[in-house]
C-alpha positions as CSV (number, residue, x, y, z in Angstrom):
1,M,2.0,-27.0,-19.1
2,A,5.6,-25.6,-18.9
3,A,6.8,-23.6,-21.9
4,H,9.4,-25.3,-24.2
5,P,12.9,-24.2,-23.2
6,L,13.7,-23.0,-26.8
7,K,10.6,-20.9,-26.9
8,T,11.4,-19.4,-23.5
9,Y,14.9,-18.6,-24.6
10,L,13.7,-16.9,-27.8
11,D,11.0,-15.0,-26.0
12,R,13.5,-13.7,-23.4
13,S,15.9,-12.7,-26.2
14,I,13.1,-10.7,-27.9
15,N,12.2,-9.0,-24.6
16,V,15.8,-8.0,-24.1
17,L,16.0,-6.5,-27.6
18,R,12.7,-4.7,-27.2
19,R,13.8,-3.1,-23.9
20,N,17.3,-2.1,-25.1
21,T,15.8,-0.6,-28.3
22,G,13.2,1.3,-26.3
23,K,15.9,2.8,-24.0
24,V,17.9,4.0,-27.0
25,L,15.0,5.6,-28.7
26,S,13.6,7.3,-25.7
27,M,16.9,8.0,-24.0
28,D,15.3,6.8,-20.7
29,V,17.1,8.5,-17.8
30,N,14.0,8.7,-15.6
31,P,15.3,9.5,-12.0
32,Q,12.0,8.3,-10.5
33,P,11.4,4.9,-12.2
34,P,8.3,2.8,-11.5
35,P,8.8,-0.3,-9.4
36,L,10.6,-3.1,-11.2
37,P,9.0,-6.6,-10.5
38,L,11.6,-9.3,-9.9
39,F,9.4,-12.1,-8.6
40,T,5.6,-12.1,-8.6
41,F,3.8,-14.9,-6.7
42,A,0.3,-13.4,-6.0
43,A,-2.4,-12.3,-8.4
44,S,-3.4,-9.5,-6.0
45,S,0.2,-8.2,-5.2
46,A,1.5,-4.8,-6.1
47,S,3.2,-6.5,-9.1
48,R,-0.1,-7.9,-10.4
49,S,0.7,-6.5,-13.9
50,A,3.7,-8.9,-14.1
51,P,3.2,-12.6,-14.9
52,I,3.3,-15.1,-12.0
53,T,6.8,-16.5,-11.4
54,A,6.8,-20.3,-11.7
55,P,8.8,-22.6,-9.4
56,S,10.8,-23.9,-12.4
57,Y,12.4,-20.4,-12.5
58,F,14.4,-21.2,-9.4
59,A,17.2,-23.4,-8.2
60,L,17.0,-24.8,-4.7
61,G,19.7,-26.2,-2.3
62,S,20.3,-27.2,1.3
63,D,23.0,-28.9,3.4
64,A,21.5,-32.2,2.0
65,D,23.7,-31.4,-1.0
66,I,26.8,-32.2,1.1
67,G,25.4,-35.0,3.3
68,G,23.2,-33.0,5.8
69,L,19.6,-33.6,6.8
70,S,17.8,-30.4,5.8
71,T,15.1,-30.2,3.2
72,A,13.9,-27.4,0.9
73,E,10.8,-27.1,-1.3
74,L,9.1,-24.3,-3.2
75,T,5.3,-24.6,-3.3
76,P,2.8,-22.2,-5.0
77,V,-0.2,-21.7,-2.7
78,P,-3.6,-21.0,-4.5
79,D,-6.9,-19.7,-3.2
80,A,-9.6,-21.1,-5.5
81,S,-8.1,-20.4,-8.9
82,E,-5.9,-17.4,-7.9
83,P,-2.3,-17.8,-6.6
84,T,-1.9,-16.0,-3.2
85,H,1.8,-16.6,-2.5
86,T,4.7,-19.1,-2.8
87,A,6.1,-20.9,0.2
88,F,9.7,-21.9,0.6
89,H,9.6,-24.5,3.3
90,G,11.1,-27.6,4.8
91,Q,12.8,-29.1,7.9
92,L,16.1,-27.4,8.8
93,S,18.6,-29.4,10.8
94,T,22.0,-28.6,12.3
95,A,22.7,-32.3,12.9
96,V,25.7,-33.9,11.2
97,P,25.4,-37.6,10.3
98,P,28.1,-39.7,12.0
99,E,29.8,-40.5,8.7
100,F,30.4,-36.8,8.0
101,A,31.4,-35.7,11.5
102,G,34.2,-33.2,11.2
103,R,33.8,-32.9,7.5
104,I,30.7,-30.8,6.9
105,R,28.8,-28.0,8.5
106,T,25.0,-28.1,8.2
107,G,22.0,-26.0,8.9
108,Y,21.2,-24.1,5.7
109,A,18.6,-23.9,2.9
110,A,18.4,-21.5,0.0
111,F,16.8,-20.7,-3.3
112,R,17.5,-18.2,-6.1
113,N,16.5,-17.6,-9.7
114,R,18.2,-19.6,-12.4
115,S,20.4,-17.8,-15.0
116,R,18.6,-16.4,-18.0
117,P,20.6,-16.9,-21.3
118,T,19.6,-15.0,-24.4
119,L,20.9,-14.5,-27.9
120,F,22.5,-11.3,-26.7
121,G,24.2,-12.7,-23.6
122,E,22.7,-13.4,-20.2
123,E,19.7,-11.4,-19.1
124,T,20.3,-9.4,-15.9
125,W,18.4,-6.7,-13.9
126,N,19.6,-3.1,-13.9
127,L,18.9,-1.8,-10.4
128,E,21.1,1.4,-10.8
129,L,18.1,3.7,-10.4
130,F,16.6,1.9,-7.4
131,S,17.4,2.2,-3.7
132,H,15.6,-0.8,-2.1
133,L,14.2,-4.2,-2.5
134,K,10.5,-4.2,-1.5
135,I,9.6,-7.7,-0.2
136,E,6.1,-8.8,0.7
137,V,6.7,-11.7,3.1
138,A,5.3,-13.7,6.0
139,Y,6.8,-16.4,8.2
140,R,5.5,-19.4,10.2
141,G,7.2,-22.4,11.8
142,W,9.7,-22.7,14.5
143,E,10.6,-19.4,16.2
144,G,14.2,-20.5,16.4
145,W,14.6,-20.0,12.6
146,R,12.7,-16.7,12.2
147,D,15.6,-14.3,12.7
148,K,18.2,-16.3,10.6
149,W,17.2,-15.3,7.1
150,V,19.3,-13.4,4.5
151,V,18.8,-12.0,1.0
152,N,21.5,-12.8,-1.5
153,L,22.3,-10.9,-4.7
154,Q,24.7,-12.1,-7.3
155,T,26.1,-9.8,-10.0
156,D,27.7,-10.2,-13.3
157,G,31.0,-9.0,-12.0
158,P,34.6,-10.4,-12.4
159,V,34.1,-13.1,-9.7
160,K,30.6,-14.5,-10.3
161,S,30.6,-16.6,-7.1
162,D,30.7,-13.4,-5.0
163,L,27.4,-12.8,-3.2
164,F,26.2,-9.6,-1.7
165,Q,24.2,-10.3,1.4
166,H,21.8,-8.5,3.7
167,R,19.8,-9.7,6.8
168,L,16.1,-10.2,6.4
169,D,14.5,-8.9,9.6
170,L,11.2,-10.8,9.9
171,P,8.8,-9.3,12.5
172,P,7.4,-11.5,15.3
173,S,4.3,-13.5,14.3
174,P,1.8,-15.6,16.2
175,L,2.4,-18.3,13.7
176,S,6.1,-18.4,14.7
177,T,5.9,-20.8,17.7
178,A,7.8,-23.1,19.9
179,S,6.5,-26.1,17.9
180,R,9.1,-27.7,15.6
181,A,6.5,-29.9,13.9
182,P,6.1,-29.9,10.1
183,L,3.2,-28.0,8.6
184,D,1.3,-28.1,5.3
185,P,1.9,-24.9,3.3
186,L,-1.3,-25.5,1.3
187,H,-3.3,-25.1,4.5
188,A,-1.8,-22.0,5.9
189,T,-4.3,-19.7,7.6
190,G,-3.9,-16.4,9.4
191,L,-0.6,-15.4,7.7
192,Q,0.4,-11.9,8.5
193,F,2.3,-10.4,5.5
194,H,4.7,-7.5,6.0
195,T,6.3,-5.2,3.5
196,L,10.0,-5.0,4.1
197,Y,12.4,-2.5,2.4
198,V,15.9,-3.7,2.2
199,P,18.4,-1.0,1.2
200,L,20.7,-2.0,-1.8
201,S,23.4,0.2,-0.4
202,S,23.7,-1.9,2.8
203,F,24.5,-5.3,1.1
204,V,27.8,-6.8,2.2
205,L,30.2,-8.7,-0.1
206,T,30.8,-12.3,0.8
207,N,32.9,-14.9,-1.0
208,S,33.1,-18.7,-0.5
209,G,30.8,-18.3,2.6
210,Q,32.9,-15.6,4.4
211,T,32.6,-11.9,4.6
212,A,35.2,-10.5,2.1
213,A,38.1,-8.6,3.8
214,T,37.9,-6.0,1.1
215,Q,34.5,-4.6,0.4
216,I,33.6,-3.2,-3.0
217,G,30.4,-1.5,-4.3
218,M,27.8,-3.8,-5.8
219,M,27.4,-3.7,-9.6
220,R,23.8,-2.7,-9.6
221,Q,23.7,-2.4,-13.4
222,R,24.0,-6.2,-13.9
223,V,22.3,-8.3,-11.1
224,R,22.2,-12.0,-12.2
225,T,20.4,-13.6,-9.4
226,V,18.2,-12.8,-6.3
227,G,17.7,-15.3,-3.6
228,F,16.8,-16.0,0.0
229,A,18.7,-18.3,2.5
230,L,18.1,-19.6,5.9
231,L,21.3,-20.0,7.9
232,G,20.6,-22.1,10.9
233,G,23.3,-21.3,13.4
234,G,24.7,-23.7,16.0
235,R,27.3,-26.2,14.9
236,T,28.0,-29.6,16.6
237,D,31.6,-29.8,15.3
238,T,33.8,-26.8,14.4
239,T,37.0,-28.8,13.9
240,P,38.6,-28.2,10.5
241,P,38.8,-31.4,8.4
242,S,42.0,-33.2,7.7
243,A,43.5,-32.9,4.2
244,Q,42.4,-36.5,3.5
245,A,38.8,-35.8,4.7
246,A,38.6,-32.6,2.6
247,A,39.8,-34.5,-0.5
248,E,37.2,-37.2,0.2
249,A,34.4,-34.6,0.6
250,E,35.6,-32.9,-2.6
251,A,35.2,-36.1,-4.7
252,G,31.9,-36.3,-6.6
253,R,30.6,-33.0,-5.4
254,R,28.5,-30.6,-7.4
255,A,27.0,-27.1,-7.0
256,A,23.5,-26.2,-6.0
257,A,21.8,-23.1,-4.6
258,G,23.1,-24.0,-1.1
259,G,26.6,-25.1,-1.8
260,W,28.6,-28.1,-3.0
261,G,27.1,-31.6,-2.6
262,V,26.1,-34.9,-4.1
263,P,22.8,-34.8,-6.0
264,S,19.9,-37.0,-4.9
265,A,18.2,-39.2,-7.4
266,S,15.5,-36.6,-8.0
267,E,17.8,-33.6,-8.2
268,A,19.1,-32.1,-11.4
269,V,22.7,-30.9,-11.5
270,D,23.0,-27.1,-11.8
271,P,25.9,-27.0,-14.3
272,E,25.6,-23.2,-14.7
273,L,26.6,-22.5,-11.1
274,E,29.1,-25.3,-11.0
275,A,30.9,-23.9,-14.0
276,L,30.9,-20.4,-12.5
277,L,32.4,-21.5,-9.2
278,A,35.0,-23.7,-11.0
279,S,36.0,-20.8,-13.3
280,D,36.3,-18.4,-10.3
281,R,38.7,-20.8,-8.4
282,P,42.3,-20.7,-9.5
283,A,43.7,-24.0,-10.7
284,G,44.9,-26.2,-7.8
285,A,43.3,-23.9,-5.2
286,P,41.4,-25.7,-2.3
287,R,37.7,-25.2,-2.4
288,K,36.0,-23.7,0.7
289,F,32.9,-25.8,0.9
290,F,31.9,-24.9,4.5
291,P,29.0,-22.5,5.0
292,R,29.8,-19.7,7.4
293,S,28.8,-19.9,11.1
294,A,26.0,-17.9,12.5
295,A,28.4,-15.3,13.9
296,S,29.4,-14.2,10.4
297,G,26.1,-15.0,8.7
298,Y,24.4,-11.7,9.1
299,H,25.6,-8.2,8.3
300,R,24.9,-4.8,9.8
301,V,26.0,-1.3,8.7
302,G,27.0,1.4,11.2
303,A,28.9,1.8,14.5
304,A,27.0,-1.0,16.2
305,A,28.2,-3.6,13.8
306,A,31.1,-4.9,16.0
307,A,28.9,-5.1,19.1
308,E,26.2,-7.0,17.2
309,A,28.7,-9.4,15.7
310,V,29.9,-10.2,19.3
311,A,26.4,-10.8,20.4
312,E,25.7,-13.1,17.5
313,E,28.9,-15.0,18.2
314,E,27.8,-15.5,21.8
315,E,24.3,-16.6,20.6
316,A,26.0,-19.1,18.2
317,E,28.1,-20.5,21.1
318,A,25.0,-20.9,23.2
319,L,23.3,-22.8,20.4
320,E,26.2,-25.2,20.1
321,H,25.9,-26.1,23.8
322,L,22.3,-27.1,23.1
323,G,23.3,-29.7,20.5
324,P,21.7,-30.2,17.1
325,Q,18.6,-28.2,16.3
326,T,15.8,-29.3,14.0
327,G,12.6,-27.5,13.2
328,Y,10.1,-26.5,10.4
329,Y,10.5,-23.3,8.5
330,E,8.1,-21.6,6.0
331,L,8.9,-18.3,4.3
332,S,5.9,-17.1,2.3
333,L,6.4,-14.5,-0.5
334,R,3.9,-12.5,-2.4
335,S,6.3,-10.3,-4.4
336,V,9.9,-9.0,-4.7
337,E,10.4,-5.6,-6.4
338,A,13.2,-3.1,-6.9
339,V,11.9,0.4,-5.9
340,R,13.1,3.9,-5.3
341,Y,12.1,4.5,-1.7
342,D,12.5,7.4,0.6
343,P,11.4,6.3,4.2
344,E,10.5,9.9,5.2
345,A,8.6,10.9,2.1
346,D,6.8,7.6,1.5
347,E,5.5,7.0,5.1
């Protein structure tokens, strides 16, 4: 049975007070902190001392929010009585319904943790002493979606709709195949979990779905949300909408993990994110509700970044010539931790 929201709120407030009081009393400046569990989905994971993170902790979204056809679900997967992992899964489609042609771009699905209000303000993670996110992950489904995942971090900075993003490089897997058919996450066998280390220093600032022209350092002291997104790539229509079409698309929209859209009958509005985006947008300014294309969806650091961006743009153009793409995806997660990691020393 889910905990009462008021009890959860008070418990979270007490935990914040306890942590802050402990830091003051101990003057904790440990340069080598223990791993900080962010999400724990498996009883046998490295974060087994932390409680299992429930699906209600997260907000989900997809291009269905704006009229697309993609689906997104979060399903805990048990083995006997013990949880083994949580699967983020669904059918991703880059098809655009005829009534929305030229008005929306499709092909994305995402989830992130919800905000965590307390009596002392919003609870955030302080990742200042950590260097990487350690992610235990596996993938199965259509191979076409395997290399199109990103990790998103949102901080409690001046513009709260800013996202810091990094590509999630999932290794090849025998369960990533040419088949696009739906699968049952509760009957997944043979999953090959990998431990990925994503450097916090390599996240790139984005805003309104585009890479920000001016890059700033991430405020690691106050990380509000951590999430994962699948950005599908090829687009069937890249023509910008007319002013009238944009105004029509704007009417009745709302915010979810994946973007602006109309809620389905079973969906709850996410007023927290909607208010954040509204407060960040100057009065009268047009809203950019189009997710970015595959060419700008993934970020690299280093001298090869420009060449890789060109390669991704060519890949996106090739996908567009193939027409709409649809296939099943399943991202399985055991745990997400913040760690201090030295690749040479820790190998």
